[in-house]
Backbone as a printed PyTorch tensor [residue, N CA C, xyz], in Angstrom:
tensor([[[-45.8760,  12.3900,   8.1080],
         [-45.3230,  11.8250,   7.8060],
         [-45.1850,  10.2670,   8.1400]],

        [[-45.3730,   9.1180,   8.1190],
         [-45.8680,   8.1120,   8.9370],
         [-44.3410,   7.4180,   9.2970]],

        [[-44.3160,   6.8690,  10.6640],
         [-43.5100,   6.1280,  10.9440],
         [-42.3820,   5.2470,   9.9230]],

        [[-43.2210,   4.9250,   9.2780],
         [-42.1540,   3.6080,   7.6650],
         [-41.1750,   4.7490,   6.8910]],

        [[-41.8210,   6.0100,   6.8710],
         [-40.7680,   6.5850,   6.3500],
         [-40.0110,   7.0140,   6.3080]],

        [[-40.4220,   8.2220,   8.0930],
         [-39.5530,   8.3730,   8.9850],
         [-37.7300,   7.5260,   8.9840]],

        [[-38.0890,   6.3370,   9.5820],
         [-37.5050,   5.0760,   9.5830],
         [-36.2570,   5.3240,   8.4140]],

        [[-36.8290,   5.2420,   7.0980],
         [-36.4740,   5.9000,   5.3420],
         [-35.2860,   6.3620,   5.3830]],

        [[-34.9010,   7.7280,   6.2620],
         [-34.9430,   8.5950,   6.2150],
         [-33.2500,   8.4280,   6.7100]],

        [[-31.9150,   9.2650,   5.9160],
         [-30.8110,   9.2580,   6.6290],
         [-30.5780,  10.1730,   8.1790]],

        [[-29.5220,   9.7510,   8.5020],
         [-28.9520,  10.8550,   9.6840],
         [-29.5850,  12.3510,   9.4130]],

        [[-28.7230,  12.7360,   8.4450],
         [-28.8510,  13.9350,   7.2010],
         [-30.3390,  14.7070,   7.4190]],

        [[-31.0260,  13.4330,   6.5230],
         [-32.2020,  14.4370,   6.1970],
         [-32.6890,  13.8050,   7.2560]],

        [[-33.2320,  13.1230,   8.1010],
         [-33.4950,  13.5280,  10.0650],
         [-33.7140,  14.8540,  10.2760]],

        [[-32.2750,  15.3470,  10.5270],
         [-31.7930,  16.4230,  11.0200],
         [-32.4500,  17.6630,  10.6200]],

        [[-32.5300,  17.9950,   9.1850],
         [-33.0240,  18.2490,   8.2960],
         [-34.3560,  18.4490,   8.1700]],

        [[-35.3680,  17.5570,   8.9230],
         [-36.5750,  17.8950,   9.0590],
         [-36.6460,  17.8300,  10.1180]],

        [[-36.0160,  17.6090,  11.6460],
         [-36.6260,  17.9410,  12.7870],
         [-35.7100,  19.4060,  12.8610]],

        [[-35.0150,  20.1610,  11.7620],
         [-34.7380,  21.2060,  12.3280],
         [-35.8740,  22.3730,  11.7460]],

        [[-36.5310,  22.1060,  11.0190],
         [-37.9810,  22.4400,   9.5870],
         [-39.1320,  22.6960,  10.6400]],

        [[-38.7110,  20.8770,  12.0330],
         [-40.3280,  20.8900,  12.1650],
         [-40.4100,  21.7390,  13.1390]],

        [[-39.2760,  22.2090,  13.7480],
         [-39.0460,  23.0100,  15.0390],
         [-39.2710,  24.3170,  15.1720]],

        [[-38.8150,  24.5280,  13.6680],
         [-38.8330,  26.3030,  13.4750],
         [-40.6970,  26.1030,  13.2820]],

        [[-40.8770,  25.3110,  12.4340],
         [-42.7540,  25.5300,  12.4060],
         [-43.4160,  25.4250,  13.8500]],

        [[-42.6750,  24.7270,  14.5970],
         [-43.4170,  24.3940,  16.0730],
         [-43.5910,  25.7570,  16.6940]],

        [[-42.0670,  26.4350,  16.5700],
         [-42.1660,  27.4460,  17.2170],
         [-43.3230,  28.9440,  16.5820]],

        [[-43.1350,  28.7270,  15.4200],
         [-44.2920,  30.0320,  14.8890],
         [-45.4700,  30.0560,  15.1420]],

        [[-45.1950,  28.5150,  15.1500],
         [-47.1560,  28.2100,  15.4740],
         [-47.5100,  28.2500,  17.0190]],

        [[-46.3730,  28.7860,  17.8490],
         [-46.7140,  28.4450,  19.4820],
         [-46.6990,  29.8750,  19.4090]],

        [[-46.2090,  30.7330,  18.3550],
         [-45.9200,  32.0940,  18.8130],
         [-47.3490,  32.5260,  18.4070]],

        [[-47.6760,  32.4370,  17.0360],
         [-49.1370,  32.4840,  16.3910],
         [-50.0840,  32.3860,  17.3660]],

        [[-49.9200,  31.6810,  18.1790],
         [-50.9040,  30.9990,  19.0450],
         [-51.2520,  31.8760,  20.3730]],

        [[-50.5240,  32.4280,  20.2540],
         [-49.9850,  33.2950,  22.2660],
         [-50.7840,  34.6080,  21.4980]],

        [[-50.4720,  34.7690,  20.0430],
         [-51.0790,  35.4800,  19.4770],
         [-52.4120,  36.3470,  19.2110]],

        [[-52.4590,  35.4880,  18.8000],
         [-54.4650,  35.1650,  18.2790],
         [-54.8940,  33.2260,  18.0770]],

        [[-55.1110,  32.5820,  18.6540],
         [-55.6160,  31.4460,  18.4960],
         [-55.8690,  30.7920,  17.4140]],

        [[-55.1880,  29.6340,  17.4610],
         [-54.8640,  28.7030,  16.2670],
         [-56.4320,  28.3390,  15.7670]],

        [[-56.7120,  27.9240,  14.1560],
         [-57.6090,  27.5410,  14.4450],
         [-58.2300,  25.8300,  14.6320]],

        [[-57.2440,  25.1230,  14.9440],
         [-56.5850,  23.9880,  15.3940],
         [-55.3700,  23.8580,  16.0470]],

        [[-55.5920,  24.1000,  17.7220],
         [-54.4660,  23.6710,  18.5820],
         [-54.2620,  22.5850,  18.6210]],

        [[-55.2870,  21.3720,  18.1240],
         [-54.3140,  20.1930,  18.5930],
         [-52.8940,  19.8670,  17.4110]],

        [[-53.2310,  20.6870,  16.4910],
         [-51.5840,  20.6820,  15.4260],
         [-50.6300,  20.6050,  16.8690]],

        [[-50.9820,  22.1520,  17.4810],
         [-49.3660,  21.5910,  18.4510],
         [-48.6990,  21.2540,  19.1600]],

        [[-49.9230,  20.1690,  19.4220],
         [-49.4880,  18.9600,  20.4830],
         [-48.9540,  17.6950,  19.7050]],

        [[-49.4060,  17.4330,  18.0320],
         [-48.8920,  16.8960,  16.7970],
         [-48.1840,  17.1210,  16.5520]],

        [[-47.1580,  18.6590,  15.9410],
         [-46.3710,  18.2510,  15.7370],
         [-45.7100,  18.5930,  16.6890]],

        [[-45.6250,  18.2800,  17.9100],
         [-44.4780,  18.1800,  19.6830],
         [-44.2480,  16.8480,  19.3230]],

        [[-45.4110,  16.7070,  18.7650],
         [-44.8710,  14.4300,  18.7320],
         [-44.4280,  14.4080,  18.0020]],

        [[-44.5240,  15.1830,  16.4240],
         [-43.8650,  14.5220,  15.2450],
         [-42.2700,  14.5840,  15.4780]],

        [[-42.1580,  15.9310,  16.1490],
         [-40.3130,  16.3000,  16.3490],
         [-40.3860,  14.7740,  18.0310]],

        [[-40.4330,  14.7500,  18.4560],
         [-40.2720,  13.1850,  19.6220],
         [-39.6610,  12.1280,  17.9530]],

        [[-40.9140,  12.1090,  17.8600],
         [-40.8060,  10.7380,  16.7460],
         [-39.5540,  10.7510,  16.3390]],

        [[-39.7170,  11.9760,  15.5560],
         [-37.5410,  12.1320,  14.6430],
         [-36.8450,  12.2430,  15.2470]],

        [[-37.6500,  12.6730,  16.5450],
         [-35.5690,  12.6990,  17.6330],
         [-35.2560,  11.2710,  17.7210]],

        [[-36.5670,  10.1710,  17.7340],
         [-36.4950,   8.7710,  18.6980],
         [-35.6530,   8.4900,  17.0650]],

        [[-36.2340,   8.5950,  16.2800],
         [-35.7690,   7.6470,  14.7660],
         [-33.7670,   8.0610,  14.9310]],

        [[-33.8260,   9.4580,  14.8340],
         [-32.3610,   9.7090,  14.9770],
         [-31.8490,   9.8150,  15.8560]],

        [[-31.8830,   9.4520,  17.3730],
         [-30.9450,   8.9110,  18.1430],
         [-31.0020,   7.2240,  18.0360]],

        [[-31.7670,   6.3100,  17.5180],
         [-32.2460,   4.8270,  17.3150],
         [-30.6720,   5.2630,  15.9150]],

        [[-30.6850,   5.8650,  15.1190],
         [-30.0450,   5.4970,  13.7170],
         [-28.6190,   6.1120,  14.4200]],

        [[-28.4290,   6.9430,  15.1480],
         [-26.9900,   7.3650,  15.7050],
         [-26.5700,   5.7470,  16.0870]],

        [[-27.2630,   5.6920,  17.3790],
         [-27.0130,   4.8330,  17.9820],
         [-26.2400,   3.6720,  17.6340]],

        [[-27.2990,   2.4620,  16.5680],
         [-26.9500,   1.7870,  15.7500],
         [-25.7120,   2.1420,  14.9480]],

        [[-25.0690,   3.3640,  14.3140],
         [-23.9770,   4.0010,  13.7470],
         [-22.7470,   3.7070,  14.8200]],

        [[-23.0520,   4.1760,  15.8700],
         [-21.9720,   3.1900,  16.8390],
         [-20.9280,   2.8310,  17.0640]],

        [[-22.7060,   1.3610,  17.0220],
         [-22.6090,   0.0990,  17.7400],
         [-21.5710,  -0.7280,  16.6610]],

        [[-21.7960,   0.0980,  15.2810],
         [-21.4750,  -0.4870,  14.1090],
         [-20.0100,  -0.0970,  13.5530]],

        [[-19.8000,   0.9250,  13.8750],
         [-18.5330,   1.5570,  14.4400],
         [-17.2180,   0.8510,  15.1260]],

        [[-17.8870,   0.9740,  15.9370],
         [-17.5900,  -0.1800,  17.5190],
         [-17.1970,  -1.8770,  17.2530]],

        [[-18.1810,  -2.2510,  16.4860],
         [-17.9340,  -3.6690,  16.0030],
         [-16.7250,  -3.7480,  14.5070]],

        [[-16.4850,  -2.8430,  14.1310],
         [-15.7010,  -2.7020,  12.4520],
         [-14.6540,  -2.4440,  13.2510]],

        [[-14.3120,  -1.8570,  14.5090],
         [-12.9450,  -1.9060,  15.1090],
         [-12.4560,  -3.1770,  15.8600]],

        [[-13.2970,  -3.4660,  16.6480],
         [-12.7660,  -5.1630,  17.3140],
         [-13.1630,  -5.7720,  16.5250]]])
């Protein structure tokens, strides 16, 4: 998923994507511990993808909090 596609997702969609990506990452780590996976770079790529998702989620949460605070004042 590209950065532009990630930024278009809603907070709920991001949370669901993070949950699914973390589950797949954990399963890949376990599979790699038992028998080496064909492409070990996928582990790193998955971890970075999770970080990207969490970063965008946090940015959206901060923006929503600022918007809420601005509407109160």
